[in-house]
N, CA, C and O atoms as a printed pandas DataFrame, in Angstrom:
     atom_number atom_name residue_name chain_id  residue_number  x_coord  y_coord  z_coord
0              1         N          MET        A               1    1.304  -24.628   15.921
1              2        CA          MET        A               1    1.335  -23.691   14.709
2              3         C          MET        A               1    1.320  -21.135   15.178
3              4         O          MET        A               1    1.686  -20.096   14.628
4              5         N          GLY        A               2    0.629  -21.595   16.470
5              6        CA          GLY        A               2    0.432  -20.373   16.498
6              7         C          GLY        A               2    1.522  -19.601   16.715
7              8         O          GLY        A               2    1.475  -18.371   16.693
8              9         N          ASP        A               3    2.892  -20.486   17.005
9             10        CA          ASP        A               3    4.310  -19.801   17.432
10            11         C          ASP        A               3    5.495  -19.291   16.989
11            12         O          ASP        A               3    6.566  -18.788   17.327
12            13         N          HIS        A               4    4.415  -19.863   15.540
13            14        CA          HIS        A               4    5.206  -19.309   14.748
14            15         C          HIS        A               4    4.955  -18.407   13.662
15            16         O          HIS        A               4    5.755  -18.103   12.777
16            17         N          PHE        A               5    3.817  -18.017   13.799
17            18        CA          PHE        A               5    3.075  -16.960   13.202
18            19         C          PHE        A               5    2.402  -16.163   13.922
19            20         O          PHE        A               5    1.563  -16.281   14.815
20            21         N          LYS        A               6    3.277  -14.714   12.995
21            22        CA          LYS        A               6    2.831  -13.886   14.434
22            23         C          LYS        A               6    2.404  -12.283   13.211
23            24         O          LYS        A               6    3.149  -11.960   12.286
24            25         N          THR        A               7    1.057  -11.526   13.568
25            26        CA          THR        A               7    1.228  -10.625   13.011
26            27         C          THR        A               7    1.470   -9.321   13.200
27            28         O          THR        A               7    0.832   -9.026   14.211
28            29         N          ASP        A               8    1.929   -8.545   12.873
29            30        CA          ASP        A               8    2.048   -6.807   13.438
30            31         C          ASP        A               8    1.436   -5.814   12.439
31            32         O          ASP        A               8    1.806   -5.491   11.310
32            33         N          ILE        A               9   -0.010   -5.279   13.473
33            34        CA          ILE        A               9   -0.982   -4.955   12.592
34            35         C          ILE        A               9   -0.105   -3.726   12.582
35            36         O          ILE        A               9   -0.408   -2.999   11.636
36            37         N          GLY        A              10    0.929   -3.229   13.354
37            38        CA          GLY        A              10    1.332   -1.672   13.532
38            39         C          GLY        A              10    2.681   -1.549   11.874
39            40         O          GLY        A              10    3.085   -0.651   11.136
40            41         N          GLN        A              11    2.837   -2.596   11.981
41            42        CA          GLN        A              11    3.519   -2.553   10.616
42            43         C          GLN        A              11    3.029   -3.172    9.502
43            44         O          GLN        A              11    3.588   -3.453    8.442
44            45         N          LEU        A              12    1.973   -3.338    9.858
45            46        CA          LEU        A              12    0.697   -3.714    8.141
46            47         C          LEU        A              12    0.734   -2.481    7.445
47            48         O          LEU        A              12    0.966   -2.303    6.249
48            49         N          GLU        A              13    0.263   -0.947    9.072
49            50        CA          GLU        A              13   -0.228   -0.068    8.654
50            51         C          GLU        A              13    0.898    0.896    8.163
51            52         O          GLU        A              13    0.661    1.923    7.526
52            53         N          ARG        A              14    1.926    0.544    8.456
53            54        CA          ARG        A              14    3.384    1.556    7.678
54            55         C          ARG        A              14    3.589    0.971    6.467
55            56         O          ARG        A              14    4.346    1.620    5.745
56            57         N          PHE        A              15    2.931   -0.601    5.750
57            58        CA          PHE        A              15    3.706   -1.202    4.782
58            59         C          PHE        A              15    2.763   -0.164    3.820
59            60         O          PHE        A              15    3.164    0.543    2.895
60            61         N          LEU        A              16    1.520   -0.290    4.290
61            62        CA          LEU        A              16    0.533    0.865    3.628
62            63         C          LEU        A              16    0.718    2.070    3.005
63            64         O          LEU        A              16    0.540    2.619    1.918
64            65         N          THR        A              17    1.270    2.333    4.440
65            66        CA          THR        A              17    1.454    4.182    3.865
66            67         C          THR        A              17    2.793    3.715    2.872
67            68         O          THR        A              17    2.489    3.898    1.694
68            69         N          ASP        A              18    3.862    3.291    2.993
69            70        CA          ASP        A              18    5.011    2.811    2.410
70            71         C          ASP        A              18    5.025    2.442    0.945
71            72         O          ASP        A              18    6.031    2.242    0.264
72            73         N          LEU        A              19    3.319    2.359    0.423
73            74        CA          LEU        A              19    2.762    1.305   -0.932
74            75         C          LEU        A              19    2.396    2.671   -1.491
75            76         O          LEU        A              19    2.883    3.126   -2.527
76            77         N          GLU        A              20    1.039    3.611   -0.332
77            78        CA          GLU        A              20    1.288    4.740   -0.670
78            79         C          GLU        A              20    1.933    5.902   -0.946
79            80         O          GLU        A              20    1.052    6.668   -1.339
80            81         N          ARG        A              21    2.950    6.443   -0.959
81            82        CA          ARG        A              21    4.204    7.080   -0.719
82            83         C          ARG        A              21    5.040    6.681   -2.265
83            84         O          ARG        A              21    5.248    7.554   -3.107
84            85         N          CYS        A              22    5.405    5.422   -2.430
85            86        CA          CYS        A              22    5.688    4.900   -3.157
86            87         C          CYS        A              22    4.794    5.315   -4.772
87            88         O          CYS        A              22    5.333    5.505   -5.862
88            89         N          VAL        A              23    3.390    5.362   -4.467
89            90        CA          VAL        A              23    2.627    6.118   -5.336
90            91         C          VAL        A              23    2.805    6.833   -6.076
91            92         O          VAL        A              23    2.798    6.985   -7.297
92            93         N          ASP        A              24    3.136    7.729   -4.447
93            94        CA          ASP        A              24    3.155    9.400   -4.812
94            95         C          ASP        A              24    4.584    9.827   -5.046
95            96         O          ASP        A              24    4.475   11.021   -5.325
96            97         N          GLU        A              25    5.213    9.671   -5.066
97            98        CA          GLU        A              25    7.090    9.359   -5.668
98            99         C          GLU        A              25    6.773    8.915   -7.022
99           100         O          GLU        A              25    6.995    9.779   -7.870
100          101         N          LEU        A              26    6.208    7.548   -7.566
101          102        CA          LEU        A              26    6.167    7.518   -8.494
102          103         C          LEU        A              26    6.159    8.733   -9.836
103          104         O          LEU        A              26    7.069    9.113  -10.573
104          105         N          ASN        A              27    4.621    9.136   -9.749
105          106        CA          ASN        A              27    3.607   10.334  -10.247
106          107         C          ASN        A              27    4.436   11.571   -9.839
107          108         O          ASN        A              27    4.506   12.273  -10.848
108          109         N          GLU        A              28    5.243   12.288   -8.588
109          110        CA          GLU        A              28    5.803   13.327   -9.196
110          111         C          GLU        A              28    7.069   13.189  -10.056
111          112         O          GLU        A              28    7.442   14.181  -10.682
112          113         N          ALA        A              29    7.694   12.152  -10.132
113          114        CA          ALA        A              29    8.979   12.052  -11.045
114          115         C          ALA        A              29    8.237   12.354  -12.372
115          116         O          ALA        A              29    8.700   12.970  -13.333
116          117         N          ARG        A              30    6.942   11.783  -12.245
117          118        CA          ARG        A              30    6.629   11.817  -13.758
118          119         C          ARG        A              30    6.297   13.212  -13.771
119          120         O          ARG        A              30    7.043   13.918  -14.450
120          121         N          SER        A              31    5.721   13.548  -13.409
121          122        CA          SER        A              31    5.042   15.051  -13.405
122          123         C          SER        A              31    5.864   16.148  -13.467
123          124         O          SER        A              31    5.518   17.213  -13.979
124          125         N          ALA        A              32    7.258   15.877  -12.820
125          126        CA          ALA        A              32    8.338   16.544  -13.380
126          127         C          ALA        A              32    9.204   16.484  -14.533
127          128         O          ALA        A              32   10.256   17.084  -14.756
128          129         N          LEU        A              33    8.335   15.350  -15.466
129          130        CA          LEU        A              33    8.835   15.730  -17.106
130          131         C          LEU        A              33    8.147   16.003  -17.974
131          132         O          LEU        A              33    8.447   16.090  -19.165
132          133         N          ASP        A              34    6.528   16.272  -17.167
133          134        CA          ASP        A              34    5.646   16.862  -18.397
134          135         C          ASP        A              34    5.776   18.408  -18.828
135          136         O          ASP        A              34    5.109   18.845  -19.766
136          137         N          HIS        A              35    6.683   19.229  -18.082
137          138        CA          HIS        A              35    6.583   19.800  -18.538
138          139         C          HIS        A              35    8.267   20.142  -19.591
139          140         O          HIS        A              35    8.877   21.180  -19.851
140          141         N          VAL        A              36    8.455   18.949  -19.873
141          142        CA          VAL        A              36    9.740   18.842  -20.943
142          143         C          VAL        A              36    9.149   18.710  -22.025
143          144         O          VAL        A              36    8.349   17.785  -21.885
144          145         N          ARG        A              37    9.096   19.139  -23.071
145          146        CA          ARG        A              37    8.635   18.778  -24.268
146          147         C          ARG        A              37    9.808   18.227  -25.153
147          148         O          ARG        A              37   11.001   18.498  -25.009
148          149         N          ALA        A              38    9.217   17.359  -26.150
149          150        CA          ALA        A              38   10.899   16.553  -26.753
150          151         C          ALA        A              38   11.449   17.009  -27.278
151          152         O          ALA        A              38   12.655   16.856  -27.473
152          153         N          ASP        A              39    9.985   18.496  -28.116
153          154        CA          ASP        A              39   10.925   19.250  -29.013
154          155         C          ASP        A              39   11.942   20.251  -28.886
155          156         O          ASP        A              39   12.461   20.750  -29.884
156          157         N          GLN        A              40   12.426   20.747  -27.091
157          158        CA          GLN        A              40   13.657   20.931  -26.421
158          159         C          GLN        A              40   14.186   20.497  -26.215
159          160         O          GLN        A              40   14.746   20.989  -25.236
160          161         N          ILE        A              41   14.610   19.579  -26.506
161          162        CA          ILE        A              41   15.568   18.680  -26.245
162          163         C          ILE        A              41   17.188   18.427  -26.792
163          164         O          ILE        A              41   18.309   18.518  -26.293
164          165         N          GLY        A              42   16.518   18.000  -28.324
165          166        CA          GLY        A              42   18.092   17.738  -29.487
166          167         C          GLY        A              42   16.949   17.660  -30.643
167          168         O          GLY        A              42   15.911   18.217  -31.000
168          169         N          THR        A              43   17.861   16.563  -31.000
169          170        CA          THR        A              43   17.372   15.914  -32.352
170          171         C          THR        A              43   15.943   15.583  -33.070
171          172         O          THR        A              43   15.091   15.740  -32.196
172          173         N          ALA        A              44   15.329   15.194  -34.281
173          174        CA          ALA        A              44   14.386   14.689  -34.300
174          175         C          ALA        A              44   14.563   13.671  -33.513
175          176         O          ALA        A              44   14.120   13.484  -32.380
176          177         N          ARG        A              45   15.220   13.029  -34.153
177          178        CA          ARG        A              45   15.505   11.441  -33.140
178          179         C          ARG        A              45   15.329   11.209  -31.725
179          180         O          ARG        A              45   14.391   10.553  -31.273
180          181         N          LEU        A              46   16.096   11.666  -31.134
181          182        CA          LEU        A              46   15.791   11.839  -29.918
182          183         C          LEU        A              46   14.670   12.929  -29.234
183          184         O          LEU        A              46   14.377   12.740  -28.054
184          185         N          ASP        A              47   13.996   14.148  -30.015
185          186        CA          ASP        A              47   12.862   14.030  -29.490
186          187         C          ASP        A              47   11.805   13.091  -29.479
187          188         O          ASP        A              47   10.887   13.195  -28.666
188          189         N          GLU        A              48   11.870   11.997  -30.488
189          190        CA          GLU        A              48   10.468   11.426  -30.479
190          191         C          GLU        A              48   11.064   10.018  -29.790
191          192         O          GLU        A              48   10.421    8.973  -29.684
192          193         N          ALA        A              49   12.660   10.272  -29.277
193          194        CA          ALA        A              49   12.540    8.498  -28.206
194          195         C          ALA        A              49   12.036    9.086  -26.828
195          196         O          ALA        A              49   11.153    8.578  -26.138
196          197         N          CYS        A              50   12.750   10.254  -26.536
197          198        CA          CYS        A              50   11.852   11.120  -25.214
198          199         C          CYS        A              50   10.068   11.068  -25.203
199          200         O          CYS        A              50    9.554   10.437  -24.279
200          201         N          ASP        A              51    9.015   11.838  -26.395
201          202        CA          ASP        A              51    7.778   11.580  -26.777
202          203         C          ASP        A              51    7.520    9.807  -26.038
203          204         O          ASP        A              51    6.604    9.596  -25.243
204          205         N          ASN        A              52    8.519    8.679  -26.496
205          206        CA          ASN        A              52    7.957    7.399  -26.397
206          207         C          ASN        A              52    7.949    7.393  -25.119
207          208         O          ASN        A              52    6.949    6.879  -24.616
208          209         N          PHE        A              53    8.475    7.662  -24.650
209          210        CA          PHE        A              53    9.863    7.616  -23.414
210          211         C          PHE        A              53    8.926    7.689  -22.186
211          212         O          PHE        A              53    8.714    6.858  -21.303
212          213         N          GLN        A              54    8.275    9.307  -22.452
213          214        CA          GLN        A              54    7.425    9.703  -21.692
214          215         C          GLN        A              54    5.736    8.538  -21.625
215          216         O          GLN        A              54    5.221    7.985  -20.653
216          217         N          GLU        A              55    5.321    8.555  -23.063
217          218        CA          GLU        A              55    4.231    7.815  -22.990
218          219         C          GLU        A              55    4.137    6.634  -22.334
219          220         O          GLU        A              55    3.084    6.187  -21.880
220          221         N          GLU        A              56    5.566    5.931  -22.244
221          222        CA          GLU        A              56    5.332    4.594  -21.815
222          223         C          GLU        A              56    5.634    5.330  -20.280
223          224         O          GLU        A              56    4.662    5.592  -19.571
224          225         N          TRP        A              57    6.635    5.560  -19.940
225          226        CA          TRP        A              57    6.142    6.026  -18.472
226          227         C          TRP        A              57    4.713    6.356  -17.789
227          228         O          TRP        A              57    4.467    6.235  -16.589
228          229         N          LYS        A              58    4.211    6.603  -18.353
229          230        CA          LYS        A              58    2.750    7.669  -18.471
230          231         C          LYS        A              58    2.188    5.612  -18.387
231          232         O          LYS        A              58    1.364    5.293  -17.531
232          233         N          TYR        A              59    2.462    5.099  -18.840
233          234        CA          TYR        A              59    1.864    3.792  -18.707
234          235         C          TYR        A              59    2.066    2.814  -17.753
235          236         O          TYR        A              59    1.194    2.416  -16.981
236          237         N          GLY        A              60    3.715    2.247  -17.818
237          238        CA          GLY        A              60    3.858    1.747  -16.394
238          239         C          GLY        A              60    3.566    2.562  -15.017
239          240         O          GLY        A              60    3.579    2.096  -13.878
240          241         N          ALA        A              61    3.292    3.925  -15.424
241          242        CA          ALA        A              61    3.018    4.177  -13.912
242          243         C          ALA        A              61    1.904    3.446  -13.340
243          244         O          ALA        A              61    1.888    2.660  -12.393
244          245         N          GLY        A              62    0.484    4.074  -14.497
245          246        CA          GLY        A              62   -0.317    3.962  -14.177
246          247         C          GLY        A              62   -1.118    2.363  -14.086
247          248         O          GLY        A              62   -2.252    2.134  -13.666
248          249         N          LYS        A              63    0.005    1.283  -14.687
249          250        CA          LYS        A              63    0.058    0.080  -14.164
250          251         C          LYS        A              63    0.738   -0.738  -12.661
251          252         O          LYS        A              63    0.631   -1.816  -12.077
252          253         N          THR        A              64    1.256    0.182  -12.563
253          254        CA          THR        A              64    2.162    0.230  -11.259
254          255         C          THR        A              64    1.586    0.264  -10.531
255          256         O          THR        A              64    1.503   -0.742   -9.826
256          257         N          LYS        A              65    0.648    1.668  -10.149
257          258        CA          LYS        A              65   -0.589    2.209   -9.488
258          259         C          LYS        A              65   -1.552    1.387   -9.431
259          260         O          LYS        A              65   -2.071    1.211   -8.329
260          261         N          GLU        A              66   -2.018    0.716  -10.501
261          262        CA          GLU        A              66   -3.077   -0.286  -10.375
262          263         C          GLU        A              66   -2.635   -1.967   -9.059
263          264         O          GLU        A              66   -3.267   -2.633   -8.239
264          265         N          MET        A              67   -1.334   -1.938   -9.567
265          266        CA          MET        A              67   -1.416   -2.838   -9.265
266          267         C          MET        A              67   -0.860   -2.443   -7.325
267          268         O          MET        A              67   -1.032   -3.029   -6.256
268          269         N          ILE        A              68   -0.288   -1.387   -7.675
269          270        CA          ILE        A              68    0.073   -1.318   -5.311
270          271         C          ILE        A              68   -1.568   -0.943   -5.189
271          272         O          ILE        A              68   -2.102   -1.198   -4.110
272          273         N          ASP        A              69   -2.333   -0.381   -6.197
273          274        CA          ASP        A              69   -3.875   -0.090   -5.212
274          275         C          ASP        A              69   -4.526   -0.917   -4.276
275          276         O          ASP        A              69   -5.057   -0.862   -3.167
276          277         N          ALA        A              70   -4.005   -2.488   -6.080
277          278        CA          ALA        A              70   -4.064   -3.862   -5.395
278          279         C          ALA        A              70   -4.065   -4.166   -4.138
279          280         O          ALA        A              70   -5.015   -4.068   -3.361
280          281         N          ILE        A              71   -2.919   -4.567   -3.905
281          282        CA          ILE        A              71   -2.161   -4.569   -3.194
282          283         C          ILE        A              71   -2.303   -3.995   -1.961
283          284         O          ILE        A              71   -2.279   -4.824   -1.051
284          285         N          LYS        A              72   -2.491   -2.457   -1.502
285          286        CA          LYS        A              72   -3.094   -2.213   -0.661
286          287         C          LYS        A              72   -4.445   -2.052   -0.293
287          288         O          LYS        A              72   -4.872   -1.374    0.641
288          289         N          GLU        A              73   -5.171   -2.822   -1.210
289          290        CA          GLU        A              73   -6.610   -2.984   -0.624
290          291         C          GLU        A              73   -6.538   -4.620   -0.560
291          292         O          GLU        A              73   -7.243   -5.162   -1.412
292          293         N          GLY        A              74   -5.937   -5.344    0.149
293          294        CA          GLY        A              74   -5.608   -6.660    0.247
294          295         C          GLY        A              74   -4.499   -7.115    1.735
295          296         O          GLY        A              74   -4.302   -7.998    2.569
296          297         N          VAL        A              75   -4.017   -5.731    1.261
297          298        CA          VAL        A              75   -3.210   -5.719    2.736
298          299         C          VAL        A              75   -4.520   -4.994    4.215
299          300         O          VAL        A              75   -4.488   -5.243    5.420
300          301         N          THR        A              76   -5.442   -4.153    3.485
301          302        CA          THR        A              76   -6.305   -3.418    4.032
302          303         C          THR        A              76   -7.635   -4.734    4.565
303          304         O          THR        A              76   -7.849   -4.709    5.777
304          305         N          ALA        A              77   -8.164   -5.411    4.051
305          306        CA          ALA        A              77   -8.594   -6.098    4.405
306          307         C          ALA        A              77   -8.174   -7.130    5.239
307          308         O          ALA        A              77   -8.872   -7.741    6.049
308          309         N          ASN        A              78   -6.884   -7.304    4.972
309          310        CA          ASN        A              78   -5.859   -8.744    6.040
310          311         C          ASN        A              78   -6.356   -7.707    7.242
311          312         O          ASN        A              78   -7.279   -8.024    7.993
312          313         N          LYS        A              79   -5.528   -6.207    7.370
313          314        CA          LYS        A              79   -5.199   -5.433    8.593
314          315         C          LYS        A              79   -6.679   -5.606    9.616
315          316         O          LYS        A              79   -6.765   -5.786   10.830
316          317         N          LYS        A              80   -7.657   -5.478    8.655
317          318        CA          LYS        A              80   -8.690   -4.644    9.604
318          319         C          LYS        A              80   -9.436   -6.651    9.942
319          320         O          LYS        A              80  -10.195   -6.968   10.858
320          321         N          GLY        A              81   -8.900   -7.524    8.932
321          322        CA          GLY        A              81   -9.097   -8.850    9.608
322          323         C          GLY        A              81   -8.768   -8.817   11.048
323          324         O          GLY        A              81   -9.591   -8.667   11.951
324          325         N          TYR        A              82   -7.300   -8.995   11.206
325          326        CA          TYR        A              82   -6.200   -9.136   12.629
326          327         C          TYR        A              82   -7.393   -8.291   13.281
327          328         O          TYR        A              82   -7.708   -8.846   14.334
328          329         N          GLU        A              83   -7.837   -7.642   13.147
329          330        CA          GLU        A              83   -8.241   -6.143   14.068
330          331         C          GLU        A              83   -9.057   -6.197   14.521
331          332         O          GLU        A              83   -9.346   -5.531   15.515
332          333         N          GLU        A              84  -10.210   -7.537   13.625
333          334        CA          GLU        A              84  -11.551   -8.082   13.849
334          335         C          GLU        A              84  -10.849   -8.910   15.531
335          336         O          GLU        A              84  -11.027   -8.640   16.719
336          337         N          VAL        A              85  -10.107   -9.876   14.872
337          338        CA          VAL        A              85   -9.596  -11.118   15.509
338          339         C          VAL        A              85   -9.067  -10.644   16.966
339          340         O          VAL        A              85   -9.428  -11.197   18.004
340          341         N          GLU        A              86   -8.103   -9.473   16.912
341          342        CA          GLU        A              86   -7.798   -9.003   18.379
342          343         C          GLU        A              86   -8.759   -8.217   19.101
343          344         O          GLU        A              86   -8.825   -8.712   20.226
344          345         N          GLU        A              87   -9.293   -7.543   19.037
345          346        CA          GLU        A              87  -10.737   -7.110   19.306
346          347         C          GLU        A              87  -11.567   -8.034   19.774
347          348         O          GLU        A              87  -11.669   -7.787   20.976
348          349         N          ALA        A              88  -12.324   -9.106   19.469
349          350        CA          ALA        A              88  -12.388  -10.528   19.722
350          351         C          ALA        A              88  -12.033  -11.452   20.807
351          352         O          ALA        A              88  -12.505  -12.129   21.720
352          353         N          LEU        A              89  -11.341  -11.239   20.429
353          354        CA          LEU        A              89  -10.348  -11.820   21.900
354          355         C          LEU        A              89  -10.419  -11.231   22.765
355          356         O          LEU        A              89  -11.118  -11.598   23.710
356          357         N          GLU        A              90   -9.651   -9.967   22.786
357          358        CA          GLU        A              90   -9.681   -9.313   23.957
358          359         C          GLU        A              90  -11.541   -9.155   24.587
359          360         O          GLU        A              90  -11.686   -8.614   25.682
360          361         N          LYS        A              91  -12.361   -9.474   24.097
361          362        CA          LYS        A              91  -13.634   -9.419   24.636
362          363         C          LYS        A              91  -13.632  -10.608   24.999
363          364         O          LYS        A              91  -13.364  -10.525   26.198
364          365         N          ALA        A              92  -13.715  -11.319   24.834
365          366        CA          ALA        A              92  -13.709  -12.863   25.091
366          367         C          ALA        A              92  -13.372  -12.848   26.519
367          368         O          ALA        A              92  -13.978  -12.878   27.590
368          369         N          PHE        A              93  -11.646  -12.764   25.926
369          370        CA          PHE        A              93  -10.990  -13.126   27.837
370          371         C          PHE        A              93  -11.082  -11.883   28.790
371          372         O          PHE        A              93  -10.266  -11.607   29.669
372          373         N          LYS        A              94  -12.271  -11.146   28.449
373          374        CA          LYS        A              94  -12.217  -10.038   29.400
374          375         C          LYS        A              94  -13.254  -10.238   30.324
375          376         O          LYS        A              94  -13.348   -9.941   31.515
376          377         N          GLN        A              95  -14.308  -11.017   29.241
377          378        CA          GLN        A              95  -15.133  -11.789   29.415
378          379         C          GLN        A              95  -15.629  -12.886   30.469
379          380         O          GLN        A              95  -16.576  -13.006   31.247
380          381         N          ILE        A              96  -14.097  -13.892   29.960
381          382        CA          ILE        A              96  -13.363  -15.428   30.246
382          383         C          ILE        A              96  -13.563  -14.220   31.849
383          384         O          ILE        A              96  -14.675  -14.250   32.377
384          385         N          ALA        A              97  -12.460  -13.248   32.498
385          386        CA          ALA        A              97  -11.804  -12.804   33.412
386          387         C          ALA        A              97  -12.686  -12.917   34.552
387          388         O          ALA        A              97  -12.587  -13.538   35.610
388          389         N          THR        A              98  -13.969  -11.823   33.849
389          390        CA          THR        A              98  -15.139  -11.124   34.647
390          391         C          THR        A              98  -15.817  -12.719   35.515
391          392         O          THR        A              98  -16.062  -12.789   36.719
392          393         N          GLN        A              99  -16.027  -14.038   34.330
393          394        CA          GLN        A              99  -16.689  -14.752   34.633
394          395         C          GLN        A              99  -15.761  -16.123   36.265
395          396         O          GLN        A              99  -16.168  -16.807   37.203
396          397         N          SER        A             100  -14.690  -15.834   35.740
397          398        CA          SER        A             100  -14.340  -16.479   37.436
398          399         C          SER        A             100  -13.542  -15.612   38.336
399          400         O          SER        A             100  -12.545  -16.053   38.908
400          401         N          THR        A             101  -14.102  -13.943   38.529
401          402        CA          THR        A             101  -13.537  -13.124   39.238
402          403         C          THR        A             101  -15.146  -13.179   39.861
403          404         O          THR        A             101  -15.216  -13.150   41.089
404          405         N          SER        A             102  -15.892  -13.223   39.420
405          406        CA          SER        A             102  -17.765  -13.703   39.881
406          407         C          SER        A             102  -17.475  -14.483   39.919
407          408         O          SER        A             102  -16.420  -14.062   39.445
408          409         N          GLY        A             103  -17.115  -16.448   40.153
409          410        CA          GLY        A             103  -17.692  -17.112   40.693
410          411         C          GLY        A             103  -18.655  -17.456   39.224
411          412         O          GLY        A             103  -19.651  -18.173   39.309
412          413         N          GLY        A             104  -18.320  -16.996   38.220
413          414        CA          GLY        A             104  -19.372  -17.065   36.777
414          415         C          GLY        A             104  -20.999  -17.124   36.985
415          416         O          GLY        A             104  -21.847  -17.941   36.628
416          417         N          LYS        A             105  -21.071  -15.642   37.873
417          418        CA          LYS        A             105  -22.448  -15.259   37.959
418          419         C          LYS        A             105  -22.515  -14.440   37.238
419          420         O          LYS        A             105  -23.588  -13.866   37.055
């Protein structure tokens, strides 16, 4: 079974970085539109549509950030778990190697 499942902790770290970058880019895109007021665009109907879009975008971006934060939390916990297992295995193997070279004394 172990031959089929491998975890690259470095890849998990890159994934976390990518998730954070996604949140940052989403916020930057939304912020770029913050200074544009709907009443600067055109007709009253278009202005209202733009205001609605801005509010929905803000709400959706917030929900997306919440989901990404939850994913990050889970991936971070898993990464920490894998690191702890690797450290424990390394320690155990070193202890076994030390005992085998010292004759178990």
